[in-house]
C-alpha positions in Angstrom: -13.5 10.5 81.7 -11.2 12.5 83.0 -7.6 12.7 84.0 -5.7 15.6 85.3 -4.0 17.1 82.3 -0.2 17.2 83.3 -1.4 18.1 86.9 -2.9 21.2 86.2 -5.5 22.3 88.7 -5.2 24.6 91.7 -7.1 24.4 95.1 -7.9 26.4 97.9 -9.5 29.9 97.9 -8.5 32.5 95.1 -7.9 36.0 96.2 -10.7 38.4 95.1 -14.1 37.3 93.8 -13.2 36.7 90.2 -15.3 39.7 89.0 -12.3 42.0 88.5 -10.2 42.1 85.4 -6.5 41.5 84.6 -4.0 43.6 82.4 -1.9 42.2 79.8 1.6 43.1 78.5 4.4 41.7 76.5 5.9 42.5 73.1 4.1 43.7 70.2 1.1 46.1 70.3 -0.8 45.3 73.6 -4.5 44.8 73.5 -6.2 46.1 76.7 -7.8 43.8 79.0 -11.6 43.2 78.5 -13.9 45.3 80.4 -17.4 44.5 78.8 -20.0 42.3 80.5 -23.3 41.3 79.0 -26.3 43.6 80.0 -28.9 42.2 82.4 -31.5 41.7 79.7 -29.1 39.7 77.5 -30.1 35.9 77.5 -27.4 33.3 76.9 -27.2 29.5 76.5 -25.6 28.6 79.6 -24.1 30.9 82.1 -23.5 34.6 81.4 -19.9 36.1 82.0 -19.8 37.9 85.3 -16.2 38.3 85.4 -12.6 37.5 84.3 -10.0 35.3 86.0 -7.4 37.5 87.8 -5.0 35.2 89.9 -1.8 33.8 88.9 1.2 35.1 86.7 0.1 37.3 83.6 1.7 37.0 80.2 1.0 38.4 76.7 0.2 36.1 73.9 -0.5 36.5 70.2 -3.4 34.7 68.5 -4.4 34.0 65.0 -7.1 36.6 64.8 -7.3 39.8 63.0 -9.7 42.7 63.5 -12.7 43.2 61.2 -14.8 46.2 60.5 -18.3 44.9 59.8 -20.6 46.4 57.1 -22.7 49.5 57.8 -25.3 49.1 55.1 -28.1 46.5 55.1 -27.4 43.1 53.6 -30.3 41.3 51.5 -30.8 37.6 52.1 -32.0 35.5 49.1 -32.9 31.9 49.6 -34.7 28.9 47.9 -32.2 28.4 45.2 -33.8 25.4 43.3 -32.0 22.9 41.1 -33.9 20.1 39.4 -31.3 17.6 40.4 -28.7 17.1 43.2 -25.4 18.8 42.1 -21.9 18.8 43.3 -20.8 21.7 45.5 -18.2 22.9 42.8 -20.8 22.8 40.0 -23.2 24.7 42.1 -20.7 27.5 42.8 -19.8 27.5 39.1 -23.4 28.0 38.1 -24.3 30.9 40.5 -20.7 32.5 39.8 -21.5 32.3 36.0 -24.9 33.8 36.7 -23.5 36.7 38.5 -20.2 37.5 36.7 -21.2 36.7 33.0 -24.9 35.9 32.4 -26.6 38.7 34.5 -23.9 41.2 35.5 -26.3 44.1 35.4 -28.4 42.4 38.2 -25.5 41.3 40.4 -23.5 44.5 40.4 -21.9 44.8 42.9 -21.5 41.1 43.0 -23.6 39.0 45.5 -22.2 36.0 47.5 -23.3 32.5 47.6 -22.7 29.8 50.4 -22.9 26.7 47.9 -26.2 25.7 49.4 -29.3 27.5 49.5 -28.3 31.1 50.6 -27.2 34.2 48.5 -26.5 37.4 50.0 -26.4 40.9 48.1 -25.0 44.4 49.3 -28.0 45.9 47.5 -31.6 44.9 47.0 -31.6 42.8 43.8 -34.3 44.1 41.0 -36.7 41.3 41.3 -40.0 43.2 41.3 -42.6 43.3 44.0 -42.8 39.6 44.8 -39.0 39.2 45.4 -38.6 36.4 43.0 -37.0 35.8 39.7 -36.1 32.7 37.6 -32.9 32.3 35.6 -31.8 29.7 33.0 -28.0 29.1 33.5 -25.8 27.2 31.1 -22.0 26.7 31.6 -19.4 26.6 28.9 -17.6 23.1 28.4 -14.9 23.6 31.0 -13.4 20.2 32.0 -12.7 21.7 35.4 -16.3 22.6 36.3 -18.1 20.1 38.5 -19.8 17.0 37.5 -20.9 17.0 33.8 -21.3 13.2 33.9 -25.2 13.8 34.1 -25.1 16.4 31.3 -27.1 14.7 28.6 -24.6 12.0 28.1 -21.6 14.6 28.7 -21.8 16.3 25.4 -23.5 19.9 24.6 -24.6 22.5 27.0 -27.1 21.6 29.9 -29.5 24.4 31.1 -30.2 24.7 34.8 -33.0 26.5 36.3 -32.3 28.6 39.3 -35.1 30.4 41.3 -34.0 33.4 43.9 -36.5 34.6 46.5 -36.0 37.5 48.8 -36.1 36.2 52.4 -35.0 39.0 54.7 -32.9 42.4 55.2 -30.2 42.0 57.7 -29.0 45.0 59.8 -25.4 44.8 60.6 -26.3 46.8 63.7 -27.4 43.5 65.5 -23.6 42.4 65.3 -22.4 45.5 66.9 -25.1 45.3 69.8 -24.3 41.6 70.2 -20.5 42.0 70.6 -21.2 44.9 72.9 -23.1 42.7 75.1 -26.4 44.5 74.6 -28.3 41.8 72.6 -29.1 38.0 73.1 -27.9 35.6 70.5 -30.7 34.9 68.2 -31.4 33.9 64.6 -30.8 37.5 63.4 -27.2 37.3 65.0 -26.6 33.9 63.4 -27.8 34.9 59.9 -25.7 38.2 60.1 -22.5 36.1 60.9 -23.3 33.5 58.3 -23.4 36.4 55.8 -20.2 37.9 56.7 -18.6 34.5 56.5 -19.9 33.9 53.0 -18.5 37.3 52.0 -14.9 36.5 53.1 -15.0 32.9 51.6 -16.5 33.7 48.2 -13.3 35.0 46.6 -11.1 31.9 47.3 -14.0 29.5 46.7 -14.3 30.8 43.1 -10.3 30.3 42.6 -9.5 27.4 44.7 -10.4 23.9 45.7 -12.4 24.2 48.8 -13.7 22.0 51.6 -16.3 23.5 54.1 -14.4 26.6 55.6 -11.0 25.9 54.0 -9.5 26.4 50.7 -6.3 24.9 49.4 -3.6 26.2 47.0 -0.8 24.6 45.1 1.8 27.0 46.5 3.0 24.6 49.0 2.4 20.8 48.2 4.1 17.4 49.0 3.9 14.0 47.4 3.5 11.2 50.0 3.1 8.5 47.8 0.2 5.9 47.2 -1.4 8.4 44.6 -1.7 11.1 47.2 -0.4 14.9 47.3 -0.8 17.2 50.3 -1.8 20.8 49.7 -1.4 23.6 52.2 -4.5 25.5 52.6 -6.3 28.2 54.8 -9.3 28.1 57.2 -11.1 31.4 57.8 -14.1 32.3 60.0 -15.6 35.5 61.3 -15.9 35.3 65.0 -17.8 37.6 67.4 -15.6 38.5 70.5 -15.7 40.8 73.5 -16.4 44.1 72.1 -15.1 43.5 68.6 -15.6 41.4 65.5 -12.6 39.1 64.5 -11.6 36.8 61.5 -9.9 33.6 62.6 -7.4 32.5 60.1 -5.5 29.3 60.4 -3.4 26.8 58.2 -5.1 23.6 57.0 -4.1 20.6 55.1 -5.8 18.5 52.6 -5.1 15.2 50.8 -5.5 15.5 47.0 -5.3 12.9 44.2 -2.2 12.9 42.3 -2.8 14.8 39.1 -1.6 13.5 35.7 -2.1 10.0 33.9 -4.7 7.8 35.8 -2.4 4.7 35.0 0.4 6.4 37.0 -2.0 7.2 39.8 -3.1 3.5 40.0 0.3 2.2 40.1 1.4 4.7 42.6 -1.5 3.5 45.1 -0.5 -0.1 44.5 3.0 0.6 45.2 4.1 -0.6 41.6 5.3 2.5 40.0 6.7 2.1 36.3 4.8 -1.3 36.2 1.9 -0.7 33.9 1.4 -4.2 33.1 0.4 -5.0 36.7 -3.0 -3.3 36.1 -4.4 -6.6 34.5 -5.6 -9.9 35.8 -2.6 -11.5 34.1 -0.1 -9.2 35.3 -0.6 -10.3 39.0 -3.1 -7.9 40.2 -5.2 -9.7 42.9 -8.9 -9.1 43.4 -8.3 -7.8 46.7 -5.9 -5.1 45.1 -8.4 -4.2 42.6 -11.2 -3.9 45.2 -8.9 -1.5 47.3 -7.9 0.5 44.1 -11.6 0.8 43.4 -12.6 2.1 46.7 -9.7 4.6 46.4 -10.7 6.2 43.0 -14.5 5.8 43.0 -16.0 9.4 42.6 -12.6 10.6 41.0 -13.2 13.1 37.9 -11.1 12.0 35.0 -10.7 13.3 31.4 -10.6 10.8 28.4 -7.7 11.7 26.2 -9.6 11.0 22.8 -11.9 12.9 20.7 -15.0 10.5 20.2 -18.1 12.2 19.2 -20.1 11.0 22.2 -17.4 10.8 24.8 -17.9 13.2 27.7 -15.2 15.6 28.3 -15.2 14.8 32.1 -16.2 11.6 33.6 -16.9 10.3 37.1 -15.3 6.9 38.0 -18.0 4.5 39.4 -15.9 1.4 39.4 -13.2 -0.7 37.9 -13.8 -3.7 35.5 -12.6 -7.1 36.7 -11.3 -8.0 33.2 -8.9 -6.3 30.6 -10.3 -4.0 27.8 -9.1 -6.8 25.3 -11.6 -9.1 27.1 -14.8 -6.8 27.5 -17.3 -6.6 24.7 -20.3 -4.7 24.0 -22.8 -4.1 21.3 -22.8 -0.8 19.2 -25.9 0.8 18.0 -25.6 -0.9 14.5 -25.7 -4.2 16.2 -22.0 -5.1 15.8 -20.3 -6.6 18.8 -16.7 -5.4 19.5 -14.3 -5.3 22.4 -13.4 -2.2 24.4 -9.8 -2.4 22.9 -11.1 -2.7 19.4 -13.5 0.3 19.9 -10.7 2.6 21.1 -8.3 1.3 18.5 -10.9 2.7 15.8 -11.2 6.0 17.7 -7.5 6.6 18.5 -6.2 5.2 15.1 -3.8 3.0 16.9 -3.8 0.1 19.4 -3.9 0.4 23.1 -0.5 0.2 24.6 -1.7 -2.2 27.4 -4.9 -3.9 26.0 -4.9 -6.4 28.9 -5.3 -3.6 31.6 -8.6 -3.0 33.3 -10.8 -0.2 32.5 -12.9 2.5 34.6 -16.7 2.3 34.3 -18.2 5.7 34.4 -21.4 7.7 33.9 -24.2 5.6 32.9 -21.8 2.4 32.4 -19.3 3.2 29.6 -16.0 1.6 29.9 -12.7 3.5 29.3 -9.3 2.1 29.4 -7.3 3.3 32.3 -4.3 4.4 30.0 -6.3 7.0 28.2 -7.6 8.9 31.3 -5.9 11.8 33.0 -6.6 13.2 36.4 -7.2 16.7 36.7 -5.1 18.6 39.5 -6.7 19.8 42.8 -9.2 17.0 43.4 -9.9 16.7 47.2 -9.5 12.9 48.4 -12.7 12.5 50.5 -11.5 9.3 52.0 -9.5 8.2 55.0 -5.8 8.7 54.7 -4.1 5.1 55.0 -2.8 4.6 58.5 0.8 4.3 57.3 0.5 7.7 55.8 -0.5 9.5 59.0 3.0 10.4 60.0 3.5 12.1 56.5 0.4 14.2 56.9 1.4 15.4 60.6 4.9 16.1 59.3 3.7 18.4 56.5 0.9 20.0 58.6 2.8 20.7 61.7 4.6 24.0 62.3 6.1 25.7 65.4 3.6 28.2 66.8 5.6 31.3 65.6 6.3 29.5 62.1 2.4 28.9 62.0 1.5 32.4 62.7 4.1 33.7 60.1 2.5 31.4 57.5 -0.8 32.6 58.4 0.3 36.3 58.1 1.9 35.4 54.8 -1.4 33.9 53.6 -3.3 37.2 54.0 -1.7 37.8 50.5 -3.6 34.8 49.1 -6.8 36.0 50.7 -6.3 39.5 49.2 -9.2 40.9 51.3 -8.6 44.5 50.1 -8.9 43.4 46.4 -11.9 41.2 46.8 -14.7 42.6 44.9 -16.9 41.0 47.4 -15.5 42.2 50.7 -15.2 45.8 49.2 -18.8 45.5 47.8 -20.1 44.8 51.3 -18.1 47.5 52.9 -16.0 45.1 55.2 -12.3 45.6 55.9 -9.9 43.2 57.4 -6.9 44.9 59.3 -4.1 42.6 58.3 -1.3 45.1 58.3 -1.1 45.0 62.1 -0.4 41.4 62.3 -2.2 38.8 64.7 -3.6 40.4 67.7 -2.0 40.3 71.1 -3.9 39.8 74.2 -3.5 39.1 78.0 -3.2 35.6 79.3 -2.4 34.0 82.4 -0.4 31.0 83.8 -2.2 28.9 86.4 0.1 27.1 88.8 0.1 23.2 88.8 -1.1 21.2 91.8 1.2 18.9 93.8 1.3 15.2 93.2 1.7 12.5 95.8 3.5 9.2 95.2 4.0 6.2 97.2 6.3 5.7 100.4 9.5 4.0 100.1 10.9 6.3 97.3 13.1 9.3 97.6 10.5 11.5 96.3 6.6 11.4 97.7 5.5 14.8 96.8 6.2 16.3 93.4 5.4 19.8 91.9 5.3 19.6 88.0 7.7 21.8 86.2 6.7 23.2 82.7 3.6 21.0 82.7 5.5 17.7 83.1 7.4 15.5 85.5 9.2 12.4 85.4 9.1 8.9 87.3 12.7 9.0 88.6 12.9 7.9 92.2 9.3 7.6 92.6 7.2 4.6 93.4 3.4 4.3 92.7 1.0 5.5 95.1 -0.7 2.0 95.2 1.3 -0.5 93.2 -0.5 -3.6 91.7 0.6 -7.1 91.7 1.2 -9.3 88.8 0.7 -13.0 89.9 0.6 -14.9 86.5 1.2 -13.3 83.1 2.0 -14.5 79.5 3.6 -13.2 76.5 2.2 -13.4 73.0 4.4 -12.4 70.2 3.0 -11.5 66.7 6.5 -10.3 65.2 8.3 -13.3 63.2 10.8 -15.1 65.4 13.4 -14.1 62.7 13.1 -10.5 63.9 12.2 -11.0 67.5 13.9 -14.2 68.8 13.9 -15.8 72.2 16.8 -13.6 73.4 14.8 -10.4 72.4 12.0 -11.9 74.4 13.9 -12.6 77.4 15.4 -9.2 77.3 12.1 -7.6 77.1 10.9 -9.6 80.0 13.8 -8.6 82.2 13.4 -5.0 81.5 9.7 -4.9 82.0 10.0 -6.8 85.4 12.8 -4.7 86.5 11.0 -1.6 85.9 7.7 -2.7 87.5 9.8 -3.5 90.5 11.3 0.0 90.5 7.8 1.4 91.0 7.0 -0.8 93.9 5.0 -3.4 91.7 5.1 -7.0 92.8 6.0 -9.6 90.0 5.4 -13.0 91.3 6.1 -14.7 87.9 9.6 -13.7 86.2 9.4 -16.7 83.8 6.2 -16.0 82.0 5.1 -18.4 79.2 6.2 -17.0 75.7 4.6 -18.1 72.6 4.8 -16.8 68.8 1.7 -16.7 66.6 1.0 -15.8 63.1 -0.9 -12.6 62.5 -2.9 -14.0 59.9 -4.6 -16.6 62.2 -7.6 -15.9 64.4 -6.2 -13.7 67.1 -8.9 -14.2 69.7 -8.6 -18.1 69.4 -4.8 -17.8 69.8 -4.9 -15.7 72.8 -7.6 -18.1 74.4 -5.4 -21.1 73.5 -2.2 -19.3 75.1 -4.4 -18.5 78.2 -5.7 -22.0 78.6 -2.2 -23.5 78.2 -1.0 -21.2 80.9 -3.7 -22.6 83.2 -3.0 -26.2 82.2 0.7 -25.8 83.2 0.2 -23.5 86.4 -3.3 -24.1 87.5 -3.5 -20.1 87.5 -5.1 -18.1 84.4 -3.2 -14.9 83.5 -4.1 -11.6 85.2 -2.0 -9.9 82.3 -1.5 -10.8 78.6 1.5 -8.9 77.1 1.3 -8.7 73.2 4.3 -7.9 71.1 3.3 -6.5 67.9 5.0 -6.0 64.6 5.7 -2.6 63.2 2.5 -2.7 61.1 0.0 -4.2 63.6 -2.8 -4.1 60.9 -6.0 -5.3 62.9 -4.2 -7.4 65.6 -4.5 -4.6 68.1 -8.4 -4.4 67.8 -8.6 -8.2 68.1 -6.4 -8.4 71.3 -8.6 -5.7 72.9 -11.8 -7.5 72.0 -10.3 -10.6 73.7 -9.2 -8.8 76.8 -11.8 -6.2 77.3 -14.9 -8.3 76.0 -14.2 -12.0 75.8 -11.8 -13.1 78.6 -11.8 -10.0 81.1 -8.1 -9.9 81.5 -5.8 -7.0 81.3 -4.0 -6.7 78.0 -0.8 -4.7 77.3 0.5 -4.2 73.6 4.0 -3.3 73.1 5.8 -2.6 69.7 8.5 -4.9 68.8 10.8 -2.1 67.4 10.6 -0.3 70.8 11.3 -3.3 73.0 14.8 -3.6 71.8 17.9 -2.1 73.7 17.5 -0.2 77.0 14.7 2.1 76.6 13.6 3.1 80.1 11.3 5.7 79.0 9.4 3.0 77.0 9.2 0.7 79.8 8.1 3.4 82.2 5.1 4.3 80.0 4.2 0.7 79.7 4.2 0.2 83.7 2.1 3.4 84.1 -0.5 1.7 81.9 -0.2 -1.7 83.4 -0.6 -0.4 86.9 -3.9 1.1 86.5 -5.3 -1.7 84.4 -4.6 -4.0 87.2 -6.4 -1.9 89.9 -3.3 0.1 91.1 -3.0 3.9 91.4 0.0 5.7 89.9 -0.4 8.9 91.7 -2.9 11.2 93.8 -3.6 14.7 93.9 -2.4 16.6 97.0 -5.8 17.1 98.7 -4.6 20.7 99.6 -3.7 21.6 96.2 -7.3 20.6 94.8 -9.4 21.1 97.8 -12.5 21.8 95.2 -12.3 18.1 94.3 -11.1 16.5 97.6 -13.1 18.3 100.3 -14.4 15.5 102.5 -17.4 17.6 103.5 -18.5 17.9 99.9 -17.8 14.6 98.1 -17.3 15.4 94.4 -17.8 13.0 91.4 -16.6 14.1 87.8 -17.9 12.7 84.8 -17.0 13.1 81.2 -19.1 12.2 78.1 -18.4 12.2 74.5 -20.2 11.1 71.3 -18.2 10.1 68.4 -19.6 9.7 64.7 -17.1 7.2 62.8 -15.8 9.1 59.8 -16.0 7.5 56.3 -17.8 4.5 57.9 -20.1 2.1 56.1 -23.8 3.4 55.6 -25.9 2.9 58.5 -23.1 2.8 61.0 -24.2 4.1 64.3 -22.7 6.7 66.6 -21.2 5.8 69.9 -21.5 7.5 73.4 -19.0 7.0 76.3 -19.5 8.2 79.9 -16.7 8.0 82.2 -16.4 9.0 86.1 -14.3 8.6 89.1 -15.2 6.1 91.8 -12.8 7.4 94.6 -12.9 10.6 96.7 -9.5 11.8 95.2 -10.8 11.8 91.7 -8.1 9.6 90.3 -9.7 6.3 89.6 -12.2 6.1 86.7 -14.6 3.6 85.2 -16.2 3.8 82.0 -19.4 2.7 80.2 -20.1 2.8 76.3 -23.1 2.5 74.2 -24.3 2.4 70.8 -26.9 4.8 69.4 -28.5 6.2 66.4 -26.3 7.5 63.7 -25.1 11.1 63.8 -27.1 11.8 67.1 -25.3 14.4 69.2 -27.3 13.9 72.6 -26.6 10.8 74.5 -29.6 9.0 74.5 -29.0 6.6 77.2 -27.2 9.1 79.6 -29.7 8.7 82.4 -28.9 4.9 82.7 -25.2 5.5 82.3 -24.9 8.3 84.9 -26.9 6.1 87.5 -24.4 3.1 86.5 -21.4 5.5 87.5 -23.0 6.8 90.7 -23.9 3.4 91.9 -20.3 2.4 91.5 -19.1 5.6 93.0 -21.2 5.0 96.2 -20.4 1.3 96.2 -16.5 2.1 96.2 -16.9 4.8 98.9 -18.8 2.3 101.0 -16.7 -0.8 100.6 -13.3 0.5 99.8 -13.0 3.8 101.7 -15.2 2.6 104.5 -17.3 6.0 104.9 -21.0 6.5 105.4 -21.0 9.7 103.6 -21.2 8.0 100.2 -23.5 10.1 98.0 -21.8 12.9 96.1 -22.9 16.6 97.0 -21.2 17.9 93.9 -21.2 16.6 90.3 -18.9 18.1 87.5 -20.0 17.2 84.2 -17.7 17.6 81.4 -18.9 17.2 77.8 -16.8 16.9 74.8 -17.6 17.0 71.0 -20.3 19.1 70.9 -20.4 22.0 68.4 -21.6 25.4 69.2 -24.8 25.0 67.2 -25.7 22.0 69.4 -25.1 23.5 72.8 -28.6 24.2 73.4 -29.9 20.9 72.4 -27.5 19.2 74.6 -28.1 21.3 77.4 -31.9 20.7 77.3 -31.5 16.9 77.3 -28.4 16.1 79.1 -27.6 18.7 81.9 -30.2 17.5 84.2 -31.1 14.1 83.9 -33.1 12.8 86.8 -30.8 10.7 89.1 -31.3 9.0 92.4 -29.2 11.5 94.2 -29.3 15.3 94.4 -25.9 16.8 93.8 -25.1 20.4 92.8 -24.3 19.9 89.1 -21.9 21.9 87.0 -21.7 21.2 83.3 -18.8 22.2 81.2 -18.6 21.7 77.4 -15.1 21.2 76.3 -14.1 21.5 72.5 -10.7 20.9 71.0 -12.0 20.8 67.3 -11.3 24.5 66.5 -8.7 26.5 65.0 -7.5 29.0 67.9 -3.8 28.9 68.3 -1.8 30.9 70.8 1.7 32.0 70.9 3.8 33.7 73.3 4.9 37.5 72.3 8.0 37.0 74.6 10.3 34.0 73.6 11.3 33.9 77.3 7.8 32.9 78.2 7.6 29.8 75.8 8.2 26.3 76.8 10.9 24.1 75.2 8.8 23.4 72.1 8.1 27.1 71.5 4.5 26.8 72.7 2.7 28.7 75.5 3.5 27.0 78.7 1.2 24.6 80.4 -1.3 26.2 82.3 -1.9 29.1 79.9 -5.4 30.4 80.1 -7.1 33.1 78.1 -10.6 34.5 78.9 -10.5 38.0 77.5 -10.4 39.6 74.0 -11.1 36.6 71.8 -13.7 35.1 74.2 -17.4 34.9 73.6 -19.1 38.5 74.2 -21.8 37.0 76.7 -21.1 33.4 77.5 -18.7 32.2 80.2 -15.8 30.7 78.4 -12.0 30.3 78.2 -9.2 28.7 76.5 -6.7 26.6 78.4 -3.5 24.9 77.5 -3.1 22.3 80.1 0.1 20.3 79.0 3.3 21.1 77.6 3.8 21.1 73.8 5.6 18.2 71.9 5.4 18.8 68.4 3.9 21.8 66.2 1.4 24.3 67.7 -0.6 23.3 70.8 -4.2 23.5 70.6 -5.9 24.8 73.6 -9.1 23.4 75.0 -12.1 25.7 74.7 -14.1 25.4 78.0 -17.8 26.6 78.1 -19.8 26.7 81.4 -23.3 26.2 80.2 -24.6 25.1 83.5 -28.4 25.7 84.0 -30.7 25.4 87.1 -34.0 23.3 87.0 -36.5 22.0 89.4 -34.2 19.0 90.2 -30.7 20.4 89.3 -29.4 22.4 92.3 -27.4 25.7 91.5 -24.2 25.4 90.1 -21.3 25.0 92.7 -18.7 27.6 91.4 -19.3 31.3 91.0 -15.7 32.6 90.2 -13.9 32.6 87.0 -10.7 31.3 88.9 -12.5 28.4 90.5 -13.4 26.8 87.3 -10.4 27.7 85.2 -8.2 26.1 88.0 -9.8 22.6 87.3 -8.2 21.0 84.1 -9.3 17.9 82.9 -8.4 15.8 79.8 -11.4 13.5 78.7 -11.0 9.8 78.7 -14.5 9.5 77.1 -13.0 10.2 73.7 -10.7 7.3 74.2 -13.5 5.0 75.2 -15.4 6.0 72.2 -12.7 5.3 69.9 -12.4 1.8 71.4 -16.0 1.0 70.7 -15.0 -1.0 67.5 -13.1 -3.4 70.1 -16.7 -4.6 71.2 -17.5 -6.1 67.9 -16.1 -9.7 67.3 -13.2 -9.2 64.6 -14.4 -12.3 63.0 -18.0 -11.1 62.9 -19.8 -9.6 60.1 -19.1 -6.0 61.3 -15.5 -4.6 60.9 -15.0 -1.1 61.9 -11.3 -1.4 62.4 -9.0 1.7 61.4 -7.5 -0.2 58.3 -11.0 -0.8 56.7 -13.5 1.7 55.4 -16.1 -0.9 54.6 -17.9 -3.8 56.2 -16.4 -7.3 56.3 -19.3 -8.4 54.1 -19.6 -7.4 50.4 -20.2 -3.8 51.6 -23.9 -3.8 51.7 -25.6 -1.6 54.3 -26.2 -3.1 57.7 -29.2 -2.3 59.6 -28.7 -0.2 62.8 -30.4 -3.0 64.9 -27.5 -5.3 63.8 -24.9 -2.8 65.0 -26.7 -2.9 68.3 -27.1 -6.5 68.5 -23.5 -7.3 67.7 -22.1 -4.8 70.3 -20.8 -6.9 73.0 -20.8 -5.5 76.6 -17.7 -5.1 78.6 -16.6 -8.1 80.6 -17.6 -7.8 84.2 -14.0 -8.3 85.3 -13.0 -4.9 83.6 -16.0 -3.0 84.9 -14.2 -1.5 87.8 -10.8 -1.2 86.2 -9.2 1.6 84.0 -9.0 -0.9 80.9 -8.9 2.0 78.6 -5.6 3.5 79.8 
């Protein structure tokens, strides 16, 4: 699960009891330290806030929050918006907007707001009569940019949609005031009030710009990254309750859009054949695989046919691509005459098609339209995974340094135009954007000391600015490499025998620099073709090593090309599941020349995969974890739901825990579970497995009789705020065969909070807040015990702090939680390995089998048909027993 993130953690007793408060200073308008605590009667999910951290060096930071004045008048909630069919979000928004702004203005003045689903909120009670219900018939003018008209009576004429609104409740904004002041528990009335305010601030941009969830996107800043994809800059916004105040959180966001313009250009861009329109035909060289890839890319795309056929829809939704060209596709007209698609459009256009052999798109109920006469409207969100080779382009566009990001957010307030929004004004809200992002007090936690092995000039290290290097250091417990092999998947022309020998020499030398023993300095080297069966190739190479040396390799080093495709997944399946041997992948381009830093990182991974220990925490620095009188086990859990995976694809759960008394050696277990299931179904069995391994290690390797842990710290990541209570009820106190004191901490990094130092002198070299920056005031939860922590130094862009929530609970078989001070918990910083183990779940499937969850494939290896959940579970191969006690996931 967890590793110490750049070594942040602190031990020993902190001065004070953690119930005091700290001041803040720095540049810009300072924000006073928080003094509000929840009242005794207030109930929270987890642990109520009882104090603020006070120790360590104070600094002042800015964050991407702005103060909000909530409404004073009641908000009226209307529900049960019913449409006769399932409609796209954009069409639903257009229908309700047309109803309120054109068709029934007198009813909706001042205008109400709509969330795109089943909720409408109005600033006054709507005149619906005594039963609070009213029916409307809504029709839209023929605007090509409005939603999906592919189901509108064949796409021509206006369709009438029936909309029914029913009064649900009246919301008193006073509940929000009481909640942020710590005088009211979080309940459904608070949830609905916050939902209403979020809908209010999002209504204006949703009517004007492309949107996705809580973000909208504008064409003010765009970048074409090729393959038919254009990136748009956008903005995220969310109303958040904080300590004694209501805030709006604003952040930049990025979205991949389909490139607007002629569809034929989009297709050629995707295929990497710009300016070669003849390629879009079977005769022009387009393979079946390329056609299927293009079909997956544009399926669901809205296109506009550039013709005036009487029965031609004004806008169409692409379903699939034809396998033949327009001149080879025939159909029968209503008068019984058979014609080709090319001839049909010749009659409509009055001219022949420019490329009659090119394929067509199939739309709506099955009509075929030549690609060359279709146009793609601007601003269509690509709801598919960005190709791996384009990830760097997305990151380059999305990343901004902290101060640049805050400046972009402040400039974006002009796009929001809160003060001009009729919705914000109509509800009596006010967003204070003139003062800029708020400033707040923060602290910098000191790092722990690290211990390295004897024999090197440096045995004790104190990290500086969240990092340290390996110069003059030896591993605390170096591993031994007895026999190893090298398998190269780069072609020999680009990575020849001399390059391989240079790589071996540098790797061996770096291993020895860190104290590792390499008994084989002349490993067997083989070149393999990446299109073959990778697992079979690796098995053969291992067998050949055994035939020549009578020893099986304990390490397989694989040199990958720059575009490794699915080789990596197959290598890890062979090592982790099939053969039970450590594998280390290296990129060919990084093996050239003297790259000490690269080989250092490789050795750090190899040492722990072979059972070694790179470094340990100085026991005096983190006595909370290393106190021999209170053995502590740290567990980390994560659930991942594969994005854009085949229908029926399950979720994967991982649990990681330390087995040693120093909390530096971890093991992992991973399971398949029901799709989109947030709780970990097999947590009891998984936790018991980790506990058994922990006690066995303590008994056999550390030779101690006090083997059972007295404290268990359980970090849980990947839980949305709405799932806290469900996860707590199921996971926090699974019955175990030991009875430790349990502290459960939920960690979340999927959020939009950003921090930036107000004084540039306080920033690290990347411009980010220094490692160890912790914030538990002003922007924290009004009642729950939570905090934000930046635990390592920044590299690129703006660092995202981890959001820690302490929702520990007490039950009949859960002893009271172990830590009672804010400083105690904030001083323990962990990064989860569990998410890495979850992401490696695809490695448990045979790469040559029927299930393919590789990063380069968004469909199954079969024809794309749905696979039963039981099949996923049955084909999930367990970890090889050789790897069960090793950090194979490093």
